[in-house]
C-alpha positions, 0 to 999 in steps of 0.5 A: 521369858526369863524370870528376870525383866528389864521393865516393870509396868505397874498401875492401872489395868482393865479390859477395853470393850471397843465397838466398831463405829467407823460409820457412826458420827459423833452427832448420831451418838448424841440423838436420843432414841437412835439405834446406831449399827456398829461393827465387831467388838474388839476386846483387848485389855487396857490401861497403862499396865496392858497399853505400855506393857504389851507394846514393850512385849510385842517389841521384844523387851523383858517386861513384868506386869504388876497390877490387881484384878478382881475374882470375877469373869472380867478378871478372868477375861483379863488374865486370860488375854495377858496369858495368851501372849505369854504365861509369865505376864500374869506372874506379878498380877494379884487377884482381890477376892470378893471384888470387881474387875475394872472395865472400859468401853471405848467409843471411837466415832468417825473422825473424832477423838475417842470417849471412855465410859470407865469402872475403876474398881481394884484400881481404886484400891491399888497401893505400895502393898501391891508392889513387890519391891524386891523384883523392882530392884531386880529391874532397870526401869520401874514404870507407873501409869494412870494414878489420876484414875486411881483413887488411893494414889491420887488421895491425901496429896499423893502420899501413897504415890510418894510412898511407891516411888520413894521405895522404888528409888530406894531399890535403885531402879530408874523410875518413870511416871505416866498420867491420864487426864482427870475428869473435871466433874469427877473426884479426879478433877478436884485434886490439887495436882500441883501439890501431888506432882511437886511431892512425887517428882523428886523420885521420878526420873522420867515424866512424859504426860500428855500436853493435855494432862499436864496443862490440866494439872499445872496450867488449868487456866491455859487448858481451860482457855485452849480446850479443843484447841491446844495443839494450835496454841503451844509453841517451842518456848511454851513447852521448854518453859513448862518442861523446865518447871517439871525439871525444877520439881525433880525430873531428869527427863520431862517431856510431853506427848503431843498427838499428831504434833509428836513428841517434846523432850527436855533433859535436866543437868548432866549431874542429875543423869547420875540417877539414871546409872542403870541405863547407861546414858550419855549424860552429855548428849542428854544434858539440857536436851531440847528436842521436838520430834514430828509425828510419822504419816499414818492412816489412823484406824484408832487412837486408843493407847497411842500415848502409852505405846509411844511411852513404850518406845520411849522406855525401850530407847532409853534401855538401849542407851539412846540419845534424846533425838533417837528416844523421841523418834522411837516414841513417836514411831510406836505411837504411830504404829499403835494408831494404825489399829483400833485397839491399844497394842496390836499395831505394834511390831518387833523392834527390827521390823519398826527399825526397817520401816524407819530406815526405808524413809518413813515420812513425817506429817507435815505439821510444824511447832512454831 
């Protein structure tokens, strides 16, 4: 790997422990005293840095991973897993002496969405001092994921998150931000997320959270009224209105990951795209873009990291200067490849393989967006 990278992926990093649960029902998991026999454990790095970063690496992009780990066996597992792909993938990691590393136990019962048991560890103290802005300045895109799961980034109205993005924009790089769903009963659920987003988006160029995340943060009443049924309640007009709110806050490209409903993207004005000069996009094609892309048809083995892989597809397409329709299509393609495997990135193939699959007539799911 060349020392120069096109994309730096920063933020949350952990190890994922994923027991095989294809024959374990959700009801069985909640039965007190019951022993549920599982299959082999899949061990993989997780968090946005690993999920999005390794998806980009598997695609063939030049990516740098910028995060922190502790000096414990879990930290060694994280670094060793990343080094198994390429030694340079640990070049930007920082080891925190005397601190534990982050882990997540991912529970994916039969025919149900996944549940997480998560220890944040060094992710809670991650901040601007852990970012090499000289390296950021040499890249084309700076992406950070999961500030909702990182205490220092969500505290004080997101002051540290704003500091990071202000410095990144000052370095001239295109900036991108991804979220994670806060826990309503935990400190992340008590944050004034509207304030954090309003303060941060003037320095964020690309912002494509999941629909669940953004509803929790900006339209909590809808989130609570529709909980468990959000994808059956949203419409194209609703998404357009919500995306326009994000564009008014400062984003240049806004959108939402919609799970099995695919992806929605919206573009700001042509003038706003001047901020994305390093990507050489066609501002006329992107200006005012209003694109919904259906999901691809696949056999689902697991959903861990699907949104992160979709974001990797989006960023890779932007690096190639694609328009909004092709960018949305590539985001959905990587999300689909991801869910064909139980872990967060092993389903991702080289760019050329996925391109051939789409060219061969890869079918879309039948759902529509009203």
